[in-house]
ZABA-827385 format. One line per field, with one value per atom (N, C-alpha, C, O, CB): x, y, z; residue number from 1; atom name; residue in one letter. Coordinates in nm, 2 decimals. Each point is the difference from the previous one (the first is absolute). Glycine has a CB too. Layout:
// ZABA-827385
xx c(X/...) .
yy c(Y/...) .
zz c(Z/...) .
i c(NUM/...) .
at c(CA/...) .
aa c(A/...) .
// end
This chain:
// ZABA-827385
xx c(9.92/-0.07/-0.01/-0.11/0.18/0.04/-0.01/-0.09/-0.06/0.29/-0.24/-0.10/-0.14/-0.08/0.24/-0.19/-0.14/-0.03/-0.11/0.12/0.09/-0.02/-0.02/-0.10/0.24/-0.06/-0.01/-0.13/-0.06/0.31/-0.29/-0.12/-0.12/-0.09/0.19/-0.11/-0.11/-0.01/-0.10/0.11/0.11/0.00/-0.04/-0.07/0.26/-0.16/-0.04/-0.15/-0.07/0.29/-0.28/-0.14/-0.07/-0.11/0.14/0.02/-0.06/0.00/-0.10/0.18/0.03/0.01/-0.10/-0.07/0.31/-0.26/-0.10/-0.14/-0.09/0.24/-0.17/-0.14/-0.03/-0.11/0.14/0.07/-0.02/-0.02/-0.09/0.24/-0.07/-0.02/-0.14/-0.07/0.31/-0.29/-0.13/-0.11/-0.10/0.19/-0.07/-0.10/0.00/-0.11/0.14/0.09/0.00/-0.06/-0.07/0.28/-0.19/-0.06/-0.15/-0.08/0.28/-0.25/-0.15/-0.05/-0.11/0.13/0.05/-0.04/0.00/-0.10/0.20/-0.01/0.00/-0.13/-0.06/0.31/-0.28/-0.12/-0.12/-0.09/0.21/-0.13/-0.12/-0.01/-0.11/0.12/0.10/0.01/-0.05/-0.07/0.26/-0.15/-0.05/-0.15/-0.06/0.28/-0.27/-0.15/-0.07/-0.10/0.13/0.03/-0.06/0.00/-0.10/0.18/0.04/0.00/-0.10/-0.06/0.31/-0.26/-0.10/-0.14/-0.08/0.23/-0.19/-0.13/-0.01/-0.11/0.09/0.12/0.00/-0.01/-0.06/0.19/-0.08/-0.01/-0.14/-0.03/0.26/-0.32/-0.13/-0.08/0.02/-0.02/-0.09/-0.07/-0.12/-0.02/0.08/-0.13/-0.11/0.02/0.02/-0.17/0.14/0.02/-0.13/-0.08/0.32/-0.26/-0.12/0.03/0.11/-0.17/-0.04/0.02/0.09/0.08/-0.31/0.23/0.09/0.14/0.09/-0.27/0.20/0.14/0.05/0.12/-0.17/-0.04/0.04/0.05/0.10/-0.26/0.08/0.04/0.14/0.08/-0.33/0.26/0.13/0.12/0.10/-0.23/0.10/0.11/0.04/0.12/-0.21/-0.01/0.03/0.07/0.10/-0.30/0.17/0.07/0.14/0.09/-0.31/0.24/0.13/0.09/0.12/-0.21/0.03/0.08/0.04/0.11/-0.23/0.03/0.03/0.11/0.10/-0.33/0.22/0.10/0.14/0.10/-0.28/0.18/0.12/0.07/0.12/-0.21/0.01/0.06/0.05/0.11/-0.27/0.09/0.05/0.13/0.09/-0.33/0.25/0.12/0.12/0.11/-0.25/0.11/0.11/0.05/0.12/-0.21/-0.01/0.04/0.08/0.10/-0.30/0.16/0.07/0.15/0.09/-0.31/0.24/0.13/0.08/0.12/-0.20/0.02/0.07/0.04/0.11/-0.23/0.03/0.03/0.11/0.09/-0.33/0.25/0.10/0.14/0.10/-0.26/0.16/0.12/0.05/0.12/-0.19/-0.01/0.04/0.03/0.04/-0.18/0.13/0.04/0.15/0.08/-0.28/0.23/0.14/0.06/-0.07/0.03/0.17/0.07/0.00/-0.02/0.17/-0.12/0.00/-0.14/-0.01/0.19/-0.29/-0.13/-0.03/-0.07/0.00/0.11/-0.02/0.07/-0.06/0.04/0.14/0.08/-0.06/-0.01/0.21/-0.25/-0.06/-0.14/-0.04/0.17/-0.21/-0.13/0.01/-0.08/0.00/0.19/0.02/0.07/0.02/-0.01/0.03/0.06/0.15/0.06/-0.28/0.28/0.14/0.09/0.12/-0.19/0.03/0.08/-0.09/-0.12/0.28/-0.11/-0.09/-0.05/0.06/0.07/-0.25/-0.07/-0.01/-0.09/-0.04/0.22/0.00/-0.11/-0.03/0.27/-0.31/-0.11/-0.12/-0.08/0.16/-0.10/-0.10/0.06/0.01/-0.18/0.22/0.07/-0.08/0.06/0.07/-0.26/-0.08/-0.01/-0.01/-0.12/0.14/-0.01/-0.14/-0.10/0.28/-0.19/-0.13/-0.07/0.06/0.02/-0.21/-0.07/-0.03/-0.04/-0.07/0.15/-0.02/-0.14/-0.03/0.28/-0.33/-0.12/0.02/0.02/-0.16/0.13/0.01/-0.14/-0.05/0.29/-0.30/-0.13/-0.02/0.07/-0.15/-0.03/-0.04/-0.14/-0.09/0.24/-0.17/-0.13/-0.06/0.07/0.00/-0.18/-0.07/-0.09/-0.06/0.08/-0.03/-0.09/-0.07/0.06/0.08/-0.27/-0.08/0.03/0.03/-0.21/0.18/0.03/-0.13/0.01/0.16/-0.28/-0.13/-0.01/-0.02/-0.09/0.14/-0.01/0.14/0.04/-0.29/0.31/0.13/0.01/0.11/-0.05/-0.18/0.01/0.02/-0.05/-0.10/0.22/0.02/-0.13/-0.05/0.31/-0.30/-0.12/0.05/0.09/-0.21/0.05/0.03/-0.13/-0.11/0.30/-0.18/-0.11/-0.06/0.07/0.02/-0.23/-0.06/0.02/-0.01/-0.16/0.21/0.03/-0.08/-0.04/0.27/-0.25/-0.05/0.10/0.12/-0.27/0.11/0.10/0.08/-0.06/-0.09/0.27/0.09/0.00/0.04/0.10/-0.19/-0.01/0.14/0.09/-0.33/0.25/0.12/0.03/-0.09/0.06/0.14/0.02/0.02/-0.03/0.14/-0.08/0.02/-0.13/-0.01/0.22/-0.32/-0.13/-0.06/-0.08/0.05/0.06/-0.05/-0.15/-0.06/0.25/-0.25/-0.15/-0.05/-0.09/0.10/0.04/-0.05/0.12/0.10/-0.33/0.21/0.09/-0.05/-0.10/0.18/-0.01/-0.04/-0.14/-0.06/0.30/-0.28/-0.13/-0.12/-0.11/0.23/-0.08/-0.10/-0.04/-0.10/0.01/0.17/-0.02/0.10/0.11/-0.20/0.05/0.09/0.12/-0.01/-0.17/0.30/0.12/-0.01/-0.07/0.20/-0.07/0.00/0.07/0.10/-0.11/-0.04/0.05/0.09/-0.03/-0.17/0.31/0.09/-0.03/0.02/0.16/-0.21/-0.04/0.12/-0.02/-0.14/0.28/0.11/0.04/0.08/0.01/-0.15/0.03/-0.13/-0.03/0.20/-0.23/-0.12/0.04/0.11/-0.23/0.04/0.03/-0.06/0.01/0.01) .
yy c(6.50/-0.09/-0.14/-0.06/0.19/-0.18/-0.13/0.00/-0.10/0.06/0.16/0.01/-0.02/-0.07/0.22/-0.09/-0.01/-0.15/-0.04/0.28/-0.30/-0.14/-0.09/-0.08/0.12/-0.02/-0.08/0.03/-0.09/0.09/0.12/0.04/-0.06/-0.06/0.28/-0.22/-0.05/-0.15/-0.06/0.25/-0.26/-0.15/-0.04/-0.10/0.09/0.09/-0.02/0.01/-0.08/0.16/0.03/0.02/-0.12/-0.04/0.29/-0.30/-0.11/-0.12/-0.08/0.18/-0.13/-0.11/0.01/-0.10/0.08/0.14/0.02/-0.02/-0.06/0.22/-0.12/-0.02/-0.15/-0.04/0.27/-0.30/-0.15/-0.06/-0.09/0.09/0.03/-0.05/0.03/-0.09/0.11/0.10/0.04/-0.08/-0.05/0.28/-0.25/-0.08/-0.15/-0.06/0.21/-0.20/-0.14/-0.01/-0.10/0.06/0.14/0.00/0.00/-0.07/0.19/-0.03/0.00/-0.13/-0.04/0.29/-0.31/-0.13/-0.11/-0.08/0.14/-0.06/-0.09/0.02/-0.09/0.08/0.14/0.04/-0.05/-0.06/0.26/-0.18/-0.05/-0.15/-0.06/0.27/-0.27/-0.15/-0.05/-0.11/0.11/0.06/-0.04/0.01/-0.08/0.16/0.03/0.02/-0.11/-0.05/0.30/-0.28/-0.11/-0.13/-0.07/0.19/-0.16/-0.12/0.00/-0.11/0.08/0.14/0.01/-0.03/-0.07/0.23/-0.11/-0.02/-0.14/-0.06/0.30/-0.30/-0.13/-0.11/-0.11/0.19/-0.05/-0.09/-0.02/-0.10/0.16/0.04/-0.01/-0.11/-0.01/0.26/-0.32/-0.10/0.06/-0.05/-0.11/0.26/0.05/0.15/0.07/-0.25/0.23/0.14/0.07/-0.06/0.01/0.17/0.07/0.06/0.00/0.06/-0.02/0.06/0.12/0.02/-0.09/0.15/0.11/-0.04/0.06/0.07/-0.24/-0.05/-0.07/0.01/-0.05/-0.02/-0.05/0.11/-0.01/-0.18/0.30/0.12/0.05/0.04/0.02/-0.05/0.05/-0.09/0.05/0.05/-0.23/-0.10/0.02/0.00/-0.16/0.18/0.02/0.13/0.00/-0.13/0.23/0.13/-0.01/0.06/0.06/-0.19/-0.02/-0.08/0.03/-0.02/-0.11/-0.08/0.08/-0.01/-0.19/0.29/0.09/0.09/0.03/-0.05/0.08/0.10/-0.07/0.06/0.07/-0.25/-0.08/-0.02/0.02/-0.13/0.07/-0.03/0.13/0.00/-0.19/0.30/0.13/0.04/0.05/0.02/-0.08/0.03/-0.08/0.05/0.02/-0.20/-0.09/0.03/0.00/-0.18/0.22/0.03/0.13/0.02/-0.13/0.21/0.12/-0.01/0.06/0.05/-0.20/-0.03/-0.07/0.04/-0.06/-0.07/-0.07/0.10/-0.01/-0.20/0.30/0.09/0.10/0.03/-0.04/0.05/0.08/-0.07/0.05/0.08/-0.25/-0.08/-0.04/-0.02/-0.07/0.08/-0.04/0.12/-0.02/-0.18/0.32/0.11/0.01/-0.02/0.14/-0.09/0.01/0.12/0.10/-0.21/0.11/0.11/0.12/0.11/-0.27/0.15/0.11/0.07/0.12/-0.23/0.03/0.05/0.07/0.11/-0.29/0.13/0.06/0.14/0.10/-0.33/0.23/0.13/0.11/0.11/-0.24/0.09/0.10/0.04/0.12/-0.22/0.00/0.04/0.10/0.09/-0.32/0.21/0.09/0.13/0.09/-0.30/0.23/0.12/0.00/0.11/0.01/-0.23/0.00/0.00/0.04/-0.16/0.07/0.01/0.05/-0.03/-0.16/0.26/0.05/-0.11/-0.10/0.31/-0.18/-0.09/0.08/0.09/-0.22/0.11/0.09/-0.02/0.08/-0.08/-0.12/-0.02/0.08/0.05/-0.28/0.26/0.08/0.10/-0.03/-0.15/0.30/0.09/0.05/0.04/0.02/-0.06/0.05/-0.11/-0.12/0.27/-0.11/-0.10/-0.05/0.07/0.04/-0.24/-0.07/0.01/0.05/-0.20/0.11/0.00/-0.15/-0.08/0.30/-0.25/-0.13/-0.01/0.08/-0.12/-0.06/-0.02/-0.12/-0.11/0.20/-0.06/-0.11/-0.03/0.06/0.02/-0.18/-0.03/-0.15/-0.06/0.29/-0.29/-0.13/0.00/0.06/-0.15/0.03/-0.01/-0.14/-0.10/0.28/-0.18/-0.13/-0.04/0.08/-0.04/-0.17/-0.06/-0.11/-0.08/0.15/-0.08/-0.11/-0.13/0.00/0.16/-0.27/-0.13/-0.05/-0.08/0.03/0.10/-0.05/0.04/-0.09/0.10/0.12/0.04/0.06/0.10/-0.06/-0.10/0.04/0.12/0.03/-0.27/0.30/0.12/0.12/0.01/-0.12/0.21/0.13/0.08/0.01/-0.02/0.07/0.09/0.14/0.05/-0.19/0.20/0.14/0.08/-0.06/-0.01/0.20/0.08/0.01/0.00/0.13/-0.12/0.01/0.13/0.11/-0.28/0.18/0.12/0.00/-0.10/0.13/0.09/0.01/-0.05/0.02/0.18/-0.26/-0.05/0.11/0.11/-0.30/0.17/0.10/-0.02/-0.10/0.11/0.09/-0.01/0.01/0.05/0.04/-0.13/0.01/0.14/0.07/-0.30/0.29/0.14/0.04/0.11/-0.10/-0.11/0.03/0.02/0.07/-0.19/0.06/0.01/0.14/0.05/-0.30/0.32/0.13/0.01/0.10/-0.02/-0.20/0.00/0.06/0.08/-0.28/0.15/0.04/0.01/-0.06/-0.05/0.20/0.00/-0.08/-0.06/0.29/-0.23/-0.08/0.04/-0.09/0.07/0.14/0.04/-0.02/0.03/0.13/-0.23/-0.03/0.12/-0.01/-0.15/0.26/0.12/0.00/-0.06/0.19/-0.07/0.01/0.09/0.09/-0.12/0.00/0.08/0.14/0.03/-0.24/0.30/0.14/0.02/-0.07/0.15/0.01/0.02/0.13/0.10/-0.22/0.11/0.11/0.07/-0.07/-0.04/0.24/0.06/0.00/-0.01/0.15/-0.14/0.01/-0.14/-0.01/0.20/-0.30/-0.13/-0.06/-0.12/0.09/0.10/-0.05/-0.10/0.02/0.20/-0.31/-0.11/0.03/-0.07/-0.09) .
zz c(-6.59/-0.08/0.06/0.00/-0.20/0.26/0.07/0.12/0.03/-0.11/0.14/0.12/-0.05/0.06/0.06/-0.23/-0.06/-0.04/0.03/-0.11/0.02/-0.04/0.13/0.00/-0.21/0.31/0.12/0.07/0.05/-0.03/-0.01/0.06/-0.07/0.07/0.00/-0.20/-0.07/0.00/0.01/-0.16/0.15/0.02/0.14/0.01/-0.17/0.26/0.14/0.01/0.06/0.03/-0.16/0.00/-0.07/0.05/-0.05/-0.11/-0.07/0.09/0.00/-0.22/0.29/0.09/0.11/0.03/-0.08/0.11/0.10/-0.05/0.07/0.04/-0.24/-0.06/-0.02/0.03/-0.14/0.07/-0.02/0.13/0.01/-0.21/0.30/0.14/0.05/0.06/-0.02/-0.06/0.04/-0.07/0.06/-0.01/-0.18/-0.08/0.05/0.01/-0.21/0.23/0.05/0.14/0.02/-0.15/0.21/0.14/-0.02/0.07/0.03/-0.19/-0.02/-0.06/0.04/-0.08/-0.04/-0.06/0.11/0.00/-0.22/0.31/0.12/0.08/0.05/-0.05/0.02/0.09/-0.07/0.06/0.03/-0.22/-0.07/-0.01/0.02/-0.16/0.13/0.00/0.14/0.00/-0.17/0.28/0.13/0.01/0.06/0.04/-0.16/0.01/-0.09/0.04/-0.01/-0.14/-0.08/0.07/0.00/-0.21/0.27/0.07/0.12/0.03/-0.09/0.13/0.11/-0.05/0.07/0.04/-0.23/-0.05/-0.06/0.01/-0.06/0.00/-0.06/0.11/-0.02/-0.18/0.32/0.11/0.06/0.06/-0.01/-0.08/0.05/-0.08/-0.12/0.19/0.00/-0.06/-0.09/-0.11/0.30/-0.13/-0.07/-0.02/0.10/-0.01/-0.21/-0.03/-0.04/-0.08/0.01/0.12/-0.04/-0.14/-0.05/0.29/-0.31/-0.13/0.00/-0.09/0.03/0.16/0.02/0.01/-0.05/0.16/-0.03/0.02/-0.13/-0.03/0.27/-0.32/-0.13/-0.09/-0.07/0.10/-0.03/-0.08/0.04/-0.08/0.04/0.18/0.05/-0.04/-0.04/0.23/-0.18/-0.04/-0.14/-0.04/0.21/-0.26/-0.14/-0.02/-0.08/0.02/0.12/-0.01/0.05/-0.06/0.09/0.08/0.06/-0.10/-0.02/0.25/-0.29/-0.10/-0.12/-0.05/0.13/-0.13/-0.11/0.04/-0.07/-0.01/0.20/0.05/0.02/-0.04/0.16/-0.07/0.02/-0.14/-0.01/0.22/-0.30/-0.14/-0.06/-0.06/0.03/0.05/-0.06/0.07/-0.07/0.02/0.18/0.07/-0.04/-0.02/0.21/-0.21/-0.04/-0.14/-0.03/0.18/-0.24/-0.14/0.00/-0.08/-0.01/0.18/0.01/0.04/-0.05/0.10/0.05/0.05/-0.11/-0.02/0.26/-0.31/-0.10/-0.12/-0.05/0.11/-0.09/-0.11/0.04/-0.08/0.01/0.20/0.05/-0.01/-0.04/0.19/-0.10/0.01/-0.14/-0.02/0.24/-0.32/-0.13/-0.09/-0.12/0.14/0.03/-0.08/-0.03/0.09/0.01/-0.22/-0.04/0.07/0.02/-0.24/0.25/0.07/-0.09/0.05/0.07/-0.25/-0.09/0.00/0.00/-0.14/0.13/0.00/0.13/0.00/-0.15/0.27/0.13/0.00/0.04/0.07/-0.15/0.00/-0.09/0.04/0.02/-0.18/-0.08/0.05/-0.01/-0.19/0.25/0.06/0.11/0.02/-0.09/0.15/0.12/-0.03/0.08/0.06/-0.27/-0.04/0.04/0.01/0.00/0.03/0.04/-0.11/0.01/0.19/-0.32/-0.12/-0.11/0.00/0.07/-0.17/-0.10/-0.09/-0.03/0.03/-0.05/-0.10/-0.12/-0.02/0.19/-0.27/-0.12/-0.09/-0.08/0.10/-0.01/-0.09/0.04/-0.08/0.05/0.16/0.06/0.10/0.11/-0.14/-0.02/0.09/0.11/0.10/-0.29/0.19/0.11/0.11/-0.04/-0.11/0.27/0.11/0.00/0.00/0.14/-0.13/0.00/0.14/0.10/-0.27/0.17/0.13/0.04/-0.08/0.02/0.18/0.05/0.07/0.09/-0.06/-0.06/0.07/0.09/-0.04/-0.16/0.33/0.10/0.05/0.10/-0.03/-0.13/0.03/-0.03/-0.07/0.03/0.10/-0.02/-0.06/0.06/0.13/-0.30/-0.07/0.03/-0.04/-0.14/0.23/0.03/-0.11/-0.06/0.30/-0.26/-0.10/0.06/0.07/-0.26/0.17/0.05/-0.07/-0.12/0.18/0.02/-0.06/-0.08/-0.09/0.27/-0.14/-0.06/-0.14/-0.09/0.31/-0.25/-0.14/-0.04/0.06/-0.05/-0.11/-0.03/-0.10/-0.04/0.07/-0.05/-0.08/0.08/0.11/-0.28/0.12/0.07/-0.02/-0.11/0.08/0.14/-0.01/-0.03/0.06/0.11/-0.27/-0.03/0.01/-0.02/-0.13/0.17/0.00/-0.14/-0.10/0.30/-0.20/-0.13/-0.06/0.07/-0.01/-0.19/-0.06/-0.14/-0.05/0.17/-0.17/-0.13/-0.10/0.02/0.04/-0.17/-0.10/-0.06/-0.02/-0.03/0.03/-0.06/-0.15/-0.05/0.26/-0.28/-0.14/-0.07/0.07/-0.06/-0.13/-0.07/-0.03/-0.07/-0.03/0.14/-0.02/-0.15/-0.03/0.26/-0.31/-0.14/-0.07/-0.11/0.11/0.06/-0.07/0.02/-0.08/0.12/0.08/0.02/0.02/-0.01/-0.12/0.17/0.01/0.13/0.00/-0.15/0.26/0.13/0.10/-0.02/-0.03/0.15/0.11/0.12/-0.02/-0.06/0.19/0.12/0.05/0.06/0.00/-0.08/0.05/-0.10/0.03/0.11/-0.25/-0.10/-0.09/-0.08/0.24/-0.16/-0.08/-0.12/0.01/0.19/-0.31/-0.11/0.04/0.08/-0.25/0.12/0.03/-0.05/-0.10/0.10/0.07/-0.05/-0.13/-0.03/0.27/-0.32/-0.13/0.00/0.06/-0.17/0.04/-0.01/-0.13/-0.10/0.25/-0.16/-0.13/-0.10/-0.12/0.25/-0.08/-0.09/-0.06/-0.09/0.22/-0.08/-0.05/-0.07/0.02/0.17/-0.27/-0.07/-0.11/-0.06/0.11/-0.07/-0.10/-0.13/-0.09/0.27) .
i c(1/1/1/1/1/2/2/2/2/2/3/3/3/3/3/4/4/4/4/4/5/5/5/5/5/6/6/6/6/6/7/7/7/7/7/8/8/8/8/8/9/9/9/9/9/10/10/10/10/10/11/11/11/11/11/12/12/12/12/12/13/13/13/13/13/14/14/14/14/14/15/15/15/15/15/16/16/16/16/16/17/17/17/17/17/18/18/18/18/18/19/19/19/19/19/20/20/20/20/20/21/21/21/21/21/22/22/22/22/22/23/23/23/23/23/24/24/24/24/24/25/25/25/25/25/26/26/26/26/26/27/27/27/27/27/28/28/28/28/28/29/29/29/29/29/30/30/30/30/30/31/31/31/31/31/32/32/32/32/32/33/33/33/33/33/34/34/34/34/34/35/35/35/35/35/36/36/36/36/36/37/37/37/37/37/38/38/38/38/38/39/39/39/39/39/40/40/40/40/40/41/41/41/41/41/42/42/42/42/42/43/43/43/43/43/44/44/44/44/44/45/45/45/45/45/46/46/46/46/46/47/47/47/47/47/48/48/48/48/48/49/49/49/49/49/50/50/50/50/50/51/51/51/51/51/52/52/52/52/52/53/53/53/53/53/54/54/54/54/54/55/55/55/55/55/56/56/56/56/56/57/57/57/57/57/58/58/58/58/58/59/59/59/59/59/60/60/60/60/60/61/61/61/61/61/62/62/62/62/62/63/63/63/63/63/64/64/64/64/64/65/65/65/65/65/66/66/66/66/66/67/67/67/67/67/68/68/68/68/68/69/69/69/69/69/70/70/70/70/70/71/71/71/71/71/72/72/72/72/72/73/73/73/73/73/74/74/74/74/74/75/75/75/75/75/76/76/76/76/76/77/77/77/77/77/78/78/78/78/78/79/79/79/79/79/80/80/80/80/80/81/81/81/81/81/82/82/82/82/82/83/83/83/83/83/84/84/84/84/84/85/85/85/85/85/86/86/86/86/86/87/87/87/87/87/88/88/88/88/88/89/89/89/89/89/90/90/90/90/90/91/91/91/91/91/92/92/92/92/92/93/93/93/93/93/94/94/94/94/94/95/95/95/95/95/96/96/96/96/96/97/97/97/97/97/98/98/98/98/98/99/99/99/99/99/100/100/100/100/100/101/101/101/101/101/102/102/102/102/102/103/103/103/103/103/104/104/104/104/104/105/105/105/105/105/106/106/106/106/106/107/107/107/107/107/108/108/108/108/108/109/109/109/109/109/110/110/110/110/110/111/111/111/111/111/112/112/112/112/112/113/113/113/113/113/114/114/114/114/114/115/115/115/115/115/116/116/116/116/116/117/117/117/117/117/118/118/118/118/118/119/119/119/119/119/120/120/120/120/120/121/121/121/121/121/122/122/122/122/122/123/123/123/123/123/124/124/124/124/124/125/125/125/125/125/126/126/126/126/126/127/127/127/127/127/128/128/128/128/128/129/129/129/129/129/130/130/130/130/130/131/131/131/131/131/132/132/132/132/132/133/133/133/133/133/134/134/134/134/134/135/135/135/135/135) .
at c(N/CA/C/O/CB/N/CA/C/O/CB/N/CA/C/O/CB/N/CA/C/O/CB/N/CA/C/O/CB/N/CA/C/O/CB/N/CA/C/O/CB/N/CA/C/O/CB/N/CA/C/O/CB/N/CA/C/O/CB/N/CA/C/O/CB/N/CA/C/O/CB/N/CA/C/O/CB/N/CA/C/O/CB/N/CA/C/O/CB/N/CA/C/O/CB/N/CA/C/O/CB/N/CA/C/O/CB/N/CA/C/O/CB/N/CA/C/O/CB/N/CA/C/O/CB/N/CA/C/O/CB/N/CA/C/O/CB/N/CA/C/O/CB/N/CA/C/O/CB/N/CA/C/O/CB/N/CA/C/O/CB/N/CA/C/O/CB/N/CA/C/O/CB/N/CA/C/O/CB/N/CA/C/O/CB/N/CA/C/O/CB/N/CA/C/O/CB/N/CA/C/O/CB/N/CA/C/O/CB/N/CA/C/O/CB/N/CA/C/O/CB/N/CA/C/O/CB/N/CA/C/O/CB/N/CA/C/O/CB/N/CA/C/O/CB/N/CA/C/O/CB/N/CA/C/O/CB/N/CA/C/O/CB/N/CA/C/O/CB/N/CA/C/O/CB/N/CA/C/O/CB/N/CA/C/O/CB/N/CA/C/O/CB/N/CA/C/O/CB/N/CA/C/O/CB/N/CA/C/O/CB/N/CA/C/O/CB/N/CA/C/O/CB/N/CA/C/O/CB/N/CA/C/O/CB/N/CA/C/O/CB/N/CA/C/O/CB/N/CA/C/O/CB/N/CA/C/O/CB/N/CA/C/O/CB/N/CA/C/O/CB/N/CA/C/O/CB/N/CA/C/O/CB/N/CA/C/O/CB/N/CA/C/O/CB/N/CA/C/O/CB/N/CA/C/O/CB/N/CA/C/O/CB/N/CA/C/O/CB/N/CA/C/O/CB/N/CA/C/O/CB/N/CA/C/O/CB/N/CA/C/O/CB/N/CA/C/O/CB/N/CA/C/O/CB/N/CA/C/O/CB/N/CA/C/O/CB/N/CA/C/O/CB/N/CA/C/O/CB/N/CA/C/O/CB/N/CA/C/O/CB/N/CA/C/O/CB/N/CA/C/O/CB/N/CA/C/O/CB/N/CA/C/O/CB/N/CA/C/O/CB/N/CA/C/O/CB/N/CA/C/O/CB/N/CA/C/O/CB/N/CA/C/O/CB/N/CA/C/O/CB/N/CA/C/O/CB/N/CA/C/O/CB/N/CA/C/O/CB/N/CA/C/O/CB/N/CA/C/O/CB/N/CA/C/O/CB/N/CA/C/O/CB/N/CA/C/O/CB/N/CA/C/O/CB/N/CA/C/O/CB/N/CA/C/O/CB/N/CA/C/O/CB/N/CA/C/O/CB/N/CA/C/O/CB/N/CA/C/O/CB/N/CA/C/O/CB/N/CA/C/O/CB/N/CA/C/O/CB/N/CA/C/O/CB/N/CA/C/O/CB/N/CA/C/O/CB/N/CA/C/O/CB/N/CA/C/O/CB/N/CA/C/O/CB/N/CA/C/O/CB/N/CA/C/O/CB/N/CA/C/O/CB/N/CA/C/O/CB/N/CA/C/O/CB/N/CA/C/O/CB/N/CA/C/O/CB/N/CA/C/O/CB/N/CA/C/O/CB/N/CA/C/O/CB/N/CA/C/O/CB/N/CA/C/O/CB/N/CA/C/O/CB/N/CA/C/O/CB/N/CA/C/O/CB/N/CA/C/O/CB/N/CA/C/O/CB/N/CA/C/O/CB/N/CA/C/O/CB) .
aa c(M/M/M/M/M/S/S/S/S/S/F/F/F/F/F/R/R/R/R/R/I/I/I/I/I/E/E/E/E/E/E/E/E/E/E/R/R/R/R/R/L/L/L/L/L/T/T/T/T/T/Q/Q/Q/Q/Q/Q/Q/Q/Q/Q/L/L/L/L/L/Q/Q/Q/Q/Q/E/E/E/E/E/V/V/V/V/V/D/D/D/D/D/S/S/S/S/S/L/L/L/L/L/R/R/R/R/R/K/K/K/K/K/E/E/E/E/E/A/A/A/A/A/R/R/R/R/R/R/R/R/R/R/V/V/V/V/V/N/N/N/N/N/T/T/T/T/T/L/L/L/L/L/I/I/I/I/I/K/K/K/K/K/G/G/G/G/G/L/L/L/L/L/Q/Q/Q/Q/Q/D/D/D/D/D/K/K/K/K/K/D/D/D/D/D/L/L/L/L/L/L/L/L/L/L/S/S/S/S/S/P/P/P/P/P/E/E/E/E/E/E/E/E/E/E/K/K/K/K/K/D/D/D/D/D/N/N/N/N/N/L/L/L/L/L/E/E/E/E/E/Q/Q/Q/Q/Q/F/F/F/F/F/E/E/E/E/E/I/I/I/I/I/E/E/E/E/E/L/L/L/L/L/L/L/L/L/L/A/A/A/A/A/L/L/L/L/L/Q/Q/Q/Q/Q/K/K/K/K/K/L/L/L/L/L/V/V/V/V/V/T/T/T/T/T/R/R/R/R/R/I/I/I/I/I/N/N/N/N/N/N/N/N/N/N/K/K/K/K/K/D/D/D/D/D/A/A/A/A/A/L/L/L/L/L/Q/Q/Q/Q/Q/F/F/F/F/F/F/F/F/F/F/T/T/T/T/T/D/D/D/D/D/E/E/E/E/E/G/G/G/G/G/L/L/L/L/L/I/I/I/I/I/P/P/P/P/P/N/N/N/N/N/Y/Y/Y/Y/Y/A/A/A/A/A/F/F/F/F/F/P/P/P/P/P/E/E/E/E/E/Q/Q/Q/Q/Q/G/G/G/G/G/V/V/V/V/V/L/L/L/L/L/L/L/L/L/L/R/R/R/R/R/S/S/S/S/S/V/V/V/V/V/I/I/I/I/I/Y/Y/Y/Y/Y/R/R/R/R/R/S/S/S/S/S/R/R/R/R/R/K/K/K/K/K/D/D/D/D/D/N/N/N/N/N/D/D/D/D/D/W/W/W/W/W/R/R/R/R/R/R/R/R/R/R/A/A/A/A/A/K/K/K/K/K/R/R/R/R/R/A/A/A/A/A/P/P/P/P/P/V/V/V/V/V/P/P/P/P/P/N/N/N/N/N/P/P/P/P/P/S/S/S/S/S/S/S/S/S/S/G/G/G/G/G/S/S/S/S/S/M/M/M/M/M/N/N/N/N/N/M/M/M/M/M/K/K/K/K/K/G/G/G/G/G/R/R/R/R/R/P/P/P/P/P/P/P/P/P/P/P/P/P/P/P/R/R/R/R/R/C/C/C/C/C/P/P/P/P/P/S/S/S/S/S/L/L/L/L/L/R/R/R/R/R/R/R/R/R/R) .
// end
């Protein structure tokens, strides 16, 4: 058990180091673009994307560093979580959001009707009727 804990802590440390190294690389690219006097529209877009990426990487490192030890051990399955006995799934991803519009973009979907009304389903058709449940 102690080997698993040490191994996972080492992996976490390596992940944080990797994220910090990537943040330094992105910061170098940002400084290189900021040092230029005149930027093309493409370079301006790249600069904005790099700034967003740097901010996301810094937030990710902060979130990892601020995680409670008990939460870390339960998330990694190293100690049991009796509230949720099934092992959870960790999503290791970065979600980017544009600074221009602060709203999250979602795919357009058909409106979801109230299931208690029984009027329509997702495809716009009436729900199937069960003969044994006539009203």
